[in-house]
Backbone as numpy.savetxt, mean C-alpha at the origin, in Angstrom:
# Nx Ny Nz CAx CAy CAz Cx Cy Cz
-2.83 -16.93 5.80 -2.18 -15.81 6.41 -1.88 -16.12 7.86
-0.70 -15.77 8.32 -0.30 -16.07 9.68 -0.90 -15.06 10.65
-1.17 -13.87 10.23 -1.77 -12.88 11.09 -2.83 -12.16 10.29
-3.63 -11.40 10.98 -4.70 -10.65 10.32 -4.26 -9.21 10.05
-3.84 -8.92 8.82 -3.39 -7.53 8.55 -4.54 -6.54 8.78
-4.16 -5.39 9.32 -5.14 -4.34 9.61 -5.26 -3.45 8.36
-6.47 -3.37 7.84 -6.76 -2.67 6.60 -7.72 -1.56 6.86
-7.36 -0.35 6.42 -8.24 0.80 6.47 -8.88 0.97 5.10
-10.21 0.94 5.05 -10.95 1.19 3.80 -11.52 2.60 3.90
-11.10 3.47 3.01 -11.63 4.82 2.93 -12.41 4.95 1.61
-13.71 4.86 1.71 -14.58 4.85 0.54 -15.89 5.57 0.87
-16.23 6.60 0.10 -17.43 7.36 0.38 -18.71 6.67 -0.09
-18.59 5.70 -0.97 -19.75 4.91 -1.37 -19.96 3.86 -0.29
-20.97 4.12 0.56 -21.19 3.24 1.73 -21.48 1.80 1.36
-22.20 1.60 0.26 -22.53 0.24 -0.16 -21.26 -0.50 -0.57
-20.38 0.15 -1.34 -19.13 -0.50 -1.75 -18.25 -0.73 -0.55
-18.17 0.25 0.36 -17.34 0.04 1.57 -17.83 -1.13 2.38
-19.15 -1.28 2.50 -19.72 -2.41 3.24 -19.41 -3.74 2.57
-19.52 -3.80 1.26 -19.24 -5.02 0.51 -17.74 -5.39 0.69
-16.86 -4.41 0.56 -15.41 -4.65 0.73 -15.10 -5.10 2.14
-15.72 -4.45 3.12 -15.52 -4.81 4.51 -15.92 -6.27 4.78
-17.10 -6.63 4.34 -17.59 -8.00 4.56 -16.71 -9.01 3.83
-16.42 -8.79 2.55 -15.66 -9.73 1.76 -14.24 -9.90 2.31
-13.55 -8.80 2.60 -12.18 -8.90 3.07 -12.10 -9.45 4.51
-13.08 -9.14 5.33 -13.17 -9.71 6.69 -13.27 -11.23 6.62
-14.06 -11.72 5.67 -14.21 -13.17 5.52 -12.91 -13.83 5.07
-12.00 -13.05 4.52 -10.72 -13.59 4.06 -9.57 -13.25 5.02
-9.91 -12.92 6.26 -8.87 -12.82 7.31 -8.32 -11.45 7.56
-8.89 -10.42 6.98 -8.39 -9.08 7.25 -9.18 -8.44 8.39
-8.45 -7.67 9.22 -9.10 -6.86 10.26 -9.38 -5.52 9.60
-10.67 -5.12 9.53 -11.06 -3.96 8.72 -11.55 -2.84 9.60
-11.14 -1.63 9.22 -11.73 -0.38 9.74 -12.18 0.38 8.49
-13.45 0.81 8.48 -13.98 1.52 7.32 -14.40 2.94 7.72
-14.10 3.88 6.84 -14.54 5.26 7.00 -15.08 5.73 5.64
-15.92 6.76 5.69 -16.58 7.23 4.45 -16.18 8.66 4.07
-15.24 9.21 4.79 -14.73 10.56 4.49 -13.21 10.54 4.57
-12.57 11.35 3.73 -11.11 11.39 3.73 -10.55 11.97 5.00
-11.20 12.97 5.60 -10.68 13.55 6.82 -10.82 12.55 7.96
-11.80 11.69 7.95 -11.92 10.63 8.95 -10.75 9.63 8.78
-10.42 9.32 7.56 -9.30 8.40 7.28 -8.00 9.00 7.82
-7.76 10.29 7.59 -6.55 10.94 8.08 -6.49 10.89 9.60
-7.62 11.07 10.25 -7.68 11.00 11.73 -7.32 9.60 12.21
-7.89 8.59 11.58 -7.60 7.20 11.95 -6.11 6.87 11.74
-5.53 7.35 10.65 -4.13 7.06 10.34 -3.24 7.68 11.43
-3.61 8.83 11.96 -2.83 9.47 13.04 -2.95 8.74 14.34
-4.08 8.04 14.53 -4.37 7.42 15.84 -3.94 5.96 15.96
-3.84 5.26 14.83 -3.51 3.84 14.89 -2.75 3.37 13.65
-2.18 2.19 13.79 -1.40 1.62 12.68 -2.31 0.81 11.76
-2.09 0.98 10.45 -2.73 0.12 9.44 -1.64 -0.45 8.55
-1.73 -1.74 8.28 -0.78 -2.37 7.34 -1.05 -1.88 5.92
-2.31 -1.86 5.56 -2.72 -1.48 4.21 -3.83 -0.44 4.29
-3.79 0.56 3.42 -4.86 1.52 3.25 -5.39 1.37 1.84
-6.69 1.11 1.74 -7.40 1.05 0.46 -8.29 2.28 0.40
-7.96 3.22 -0.46 -8.66 4.51 -0.45 -9.13 4.92 -1.85
-10.37 5.44 -1.85 -10.88 6.10 -3.04 -10.07 7.40 -3.22
-9.92 7.84 -4.45 -9.18 9.08 -4.69 -10.06 10.30 -4.44
-11.36 10.24 -4.85 -12.25 11.37 -4.72 -13.23 11.10 -3.59
-13.08 11.86 -2.47 -13.97 11.73 -1.33 -14.15 13.06 -0.67
-15.22 13.23 0.10 -15.39 14.47 0.85 -14.38 14.54 2.01
-13.98 15.73 2.36 -13.10 15.93 3.51 -11.64 15.93 3.18
-11.21 14.99 2.37 -9.79 14.89 1.91 -9.78 13.85 0.82
-8.88 14.01 -0.10 -8.75 13.09 -1.22 -7.80 11.95 -0.94
-7.85 10.96 -1.80 -6.96 9.82 -1.67 -5.48 10.15 -1.73
-5.13 11.20 -2.52 -3.73 11.59 -2.57 -3.27 12.21 -1.24
-4.21 12.91 -0.53 -3.90 13.40 0.83 -3.68 12.25 1.78
-4.51 11.23 1.68 -4.37 10.02 2.49 -3.06 9.31 2.18
-2.74 9.25 0.90 -1.48 8.66 0.48 -0.30 9.40 1.11
-0.34 10.72 1.05 0.78 11.52 1.60 0.92 11.28 3.10
-0.19 11.11 3.80 -0.13 10.89 5.25 0.28 9.46 5.63
0.16 8.54 4.70 0.36 7.12 4.99 1.66 6.54 4.45
2.23 7.13 3.42 3.25 6.43 2.65 4.69 6.80 3.03
4.89 7.39 4.16 6.26 7.74 4.56 7.14 6.52 4.68
6.58 5.40 5.09 7.36 4.17 5.28 6.53 2.96 4.84
6.80 2.43 3.63 6.02 1.30 3.15 6.19 0.05 3.96
7.20 -0.04 4.77 7.37 -1.18 5.66 6.20 -1.19 6.67
5.77 0.01 7.06 4.65 0.12 8.00 3.31 0.11 7.31
3.13 0.88 6.22 1.81 1.00 5.59 1.99 1.12 4.08
1.22 0.31 3.35 1.13 0.43 1.90 -0.24 0.94 1.54
-0.29 1.74 0.46 -1.55 2.39 0.07 -1.93 1.92 -1.33
-3.17 1.48 -1.47 -3.78 1.14 -2.77 -4.86 2.17 -3.00
-4.83 2.82 -4.15 -5.84 3.81 -4.48 -6.80 3.27 -5.50
-8.08 3.69 -5.38 -9.10 3.22 -6.32 -9.92 4.45 -6.74
-10.44 4.41 -7.97 -11.28 5.50 -8.44 -12.14 5.05 -9.62
-13.26 5.70 -9.77 -14.11 5.49 -10.92 -13.80 6.51 -12.00
-12.97 7.49 -11.69 -12.61 8.56 -12.64 -11.14 8.44 -12.97
-10.83 7.39 -13.72 -9.39 7.12 -13.88 -8.95 7.13 -15.35
-7.71 7.39 -15.48 -7.00 7.26 -16.72 -5.59 6.80 -16.39
-4.85 6.45 -17.39 -3.49 5.99 -17.15 -2.64 7.05 -16.48
-2.91 8.30 -16.79 -2.16 9.38 -16.16 -2.37 9.43 -14.66
-3.62 9.18 -14.21 -3.92 9.12 -12.78 -3.15 8.01 -12.10
-3.10 6.85 -12.73 -2.40 5.72 -12.15 -0.90 6.00 -12.05
-0.33 6.55 -13.10 1.10 6.88 -13.09 1.40 7.89 -12.02
0.55 8.91 -11.90 0.74 9.96 -10.88 0.64 9.37 -9.49
-0.33 8.51 -9.26 -0.54 7.90 -7.92 0.67 7.06 -7.53
1.16 6.24 -8.44 2.32 5.40 -8.15 3.57 6.25 -7.98
3.70 7.30 -8.77 4.85 8.20 -8.61 4.83 8.89 -7.25
3.65 9.09 -6.70 3.52 9.71 -5.37 3.74 8.72 -4.25
3.86 7.42 -4.57 4.17 6.43 -3.56 3.12 5.36 -3.35
2.04 5.37 -4.13 1.02 4.34 -4.01 1.59 2.99 -4.43
1.19 1.94 -3.71 1.64 0.58 -4.10 0.92 0.17 -5.36
-0.36 0.52 -5.48 -1.15 0.07 -6.63 -2.29 1.05 -6.85
-2.90 0.96 -8.02 -3.99 1.82 -8.44 -5.04 0.94 -9.09
-6.28 1.02 -8.64 -7.34 0.16 -9.11 -8.46 1.04 -9.67
-8.91 0.71 -10.91 -10.02 1.41 -11.52 -11.33 0.69 -11.15
-12.33 1.46 -10.82 -13.66 0.93 -10.58 -14.41 0.91 -11.91
-15.30 0.00 -12.13 -15.65 -1.11 -11.24 -14.58 -2.21 -11.28
-14.50 -2.97 -10.23 -13.58 -4.09 -10.18 -14.31 -5.29 -9.58
-13.76 -6.45 -9.75 -14.28 -7.68 -9.15 -13.68 -7.87 -7.80
-14.44 -8.37 -6.85 -13.92 -8.58 -5.48 -12.68 -9.48 -5.46
-12.66 -10.60 -6.21 -11.43 -11.41 -6.20 -10.21 -10.63 -6.71
-10.41 -9.69 -7.65 -9.29 -8.89 -8.14 -8.73 -8.02 -7.03
-9.60 -7.36 -6.29 -9.10 -6.49 -5.23 -8.42 -7.29 -4.12
-8.96 -8.50 -3.85 -8.35 -9.37 -2.84 -6.95 -9.80 -3.29
-6.78 -10.15 -4.55 -5.46 -10.53 -5.05 -4.49 -9.36 -4.91
-4.93 -8.16 -5.25 -4.04 -7.01 -5.14 -3.64 -6.73 -3.67
-4.60 -6.87 -2.76 -4.30 -6.65 -1.35 -3.41 -7.77 -0.81
-3.71 -9.01 -1.18 -2.86 -10.13 -0.78 -1.44 -9.93 -1.28
-1.28 -9.49 -2.51 0.07 -9.20 -3.04 0.75 -8.11 -2.25
0.00 -7.07 -1.89 0.58 -5.96 -1.09 1.06 -6.50 0.26
0.26 -7.35 0.89 0.64 -7.92 2.18 1.90 -8.78 2.05
1.98 -9.59 1.00 3.19 -10.43 0.78 4.41 -9.53 0.53
4.24 -8.48 -0.28 5.33 -7.56 -0.59 5.81 -6.88 0.71
4.84 -6.43 1.50 5.16 -5.74 2.75 5.89 -6.71 3.70
5.46 -7.94 3.73 6.10 -8.94 4.57 7.57 -9.10 4.17
7.81 -9.15 2.87 9.19 -9.27 2.40 10.01 -8.03 2.76
9.41 -6.84 2.62 10.09 -5.61 3.03 10.48 -5.65 4.48
9.56 -6.13 5.31 9.81 -6.21 6.76 10.93 -7.19 7.07
10.90 -8.31 6.38 11.95 -9.32 6.58 13.32 -8.78 6.16
13.35 -8.11 5.03 14.61 -7.54 4.52 15.13 -6.47 5.49
14.23 -5.64 6.00 14.64 -4.57 6.91 15.20 -5.09 8.22
14.76 -6.28 8.62 15.20 -6.82 9.89 16.40 -7.76 9.81
16.90 -7.95 8.64 18.06 -8.85 8.47 19.29 -8.00 8.18
20.17 -7.96 9.14 21.41 -7.21 9.00 22.24 -7.71 7.81
22.07 -8.98 7.44 22.89 -9.53 6.36 22.65 -8.82 5.03
21.46 -8.21 4.86 21.17 -7.55 3.59 21.93 -6.21 3.47
22.41 -5.68 4.57 23.13 -4.43 4.48 24.41 -4.56 3.67
25.03 -5.72 3.66 26.26 -5.92 2.92 26.07 -6.98 1.84
24.87 -7.08 1.35 24.53 -8.08 0.35 25.28 -7.87 -0.96
25.89 -8.91 -1.48 26.55 -8.90 -2.79 25.69 -9.68 -3.76
25.28 -9.02 -4.82 24.41 -9.67 -5.80 25.21 -10.71 -6.61
24.66 -11.90 -6.80 25.32 -12.89 -7.66 25.31 -12.44 -9.10
26.16 -13.05 -9.91 26.25 -12.71 -11.32 24.87 -12.90 -11.97
24.50 -11.95 -12.84 23.19 -12.01 -13.49 22.16 -11.17 -12.74
22.54 -10.61 -11.59 21.64 -9.75 -10.83 22.26 -8.37 -10.76
21.42 -7.37 -10.63 21.88 -6.01 -10.44 21.67 -5.67 -9.00
22.70 -5.09 -8.35 22.59 -4.71 -6.96 22.41 -3.23 -6.86
21.54 -2.81 -5.94 21.32 -1.41 -5.67 21.58 -1.13 -4.22
22.31 -0.11 -3.94 22.55 0.28 -2.55 21.66 1.47 -2.29
20.60 1.28 -1.51 19.62 2.32 -1.27 19.98 3.08 -0.01
20.76 4.15 -0.14 21.11 4.93 0.98 20.53 6.34 0.87
20.10 6.77 -0.28 19.52 8.10 -0.45 18.01 7.98 -0.49
17.28 8.80 0.29 15.82 8.75 0.23 15.32 9.25 -1.12
14.34 8.53 -1.66 13.75 8.93 -2.92 12.26 8.77 -2.81
11.55 9.13 -3.88 10.11 8.98 -3.90 9.72 7.58 -4.36
10.67 6.77 -4.83 10.34 5.41 -5.31 10.02 4.54 -4.13
8.87 3.87 -4.21 8.39 3.03 -3.10 9.39 1.96 -2.71
9.91 1.24 -3.67 10.83 0.14 -3.33 12.12 0.67 -2.74
12.64 1.76 -3.28 13.89 2.29 -2.70 13.71 2.85 -1.32
12.53 3.42 -1.03 12.28 3.88 0.30 12.27 2.70 1.28
11.69 1.60 0.85 11.59 0.45 1.71 12.92 -0.16 2.01
13.83 -0.12 1.03 15.12 -0.79 1.19 16.23 0.21 1.54
15.94 1.42 1.95 16.96 2.44 2.17 18.04 2.03 3.17
17.79 1.05 4.00 18.74 0.68 5.00 19.76 -0.35 4.51
19.57 -0.91 3.35 20.47 -1.96 2.90 20.49 -2.10 1.42
21.01 -3.21 0.95 21.06 -3.46 -0.48 20.12 -4.59 -0.82
19.54 -4.50 -1.99 18.63 -5.56 -2.48 18.98 -5.77 -3.94
18.54 -6.88 -4.46 18.86 -7.17 -5.87 17.65 -7.72 -6.58
17.69 -7.60 -7.90 16.67 -8.24 -8.72 17.33 -8.80 -9.95
16.73 -9.80 -10.56 17.31 -10.44 -11.71 17.07 -9.61 -12.95
18.10 -9.54 -13.82 17.95 -8.83 -15.09 17.97 -9.79 -16.25
């Protein structure tokens, strides 16, 4: 990693938060940990976080509240939600609300690191795309579908690319 992404961990299980903090710090992340949702909301208002890793069920405020406060611009902040009370419906709902990813507990530490590393790489690409004027008039080559993202939507990718056009292979 070229820089140390700033990660907010919002987890009411203090033992899990401590393990995540130690493990991710060892892998180059700058960590801030809180154990209540309302504390997470306060931190989000006071400083920038590249990634927020939040439990869905916490005292003070839930993970979906944290998601709503964080996900206005995925170029600035991506949110990964985790919970021990999950079903596929919860994951679909969380992603529909703008979460980058949804993780069911228990999980392995290498799994969460891969998910966060992927989020950081994705965010880096979003930032590069947003800063290149050439993408605003991008013409997709044959075999690709081009989307012109000019209308705000709830879709994470379209929000990130709202300033220009991006393409993916079909």
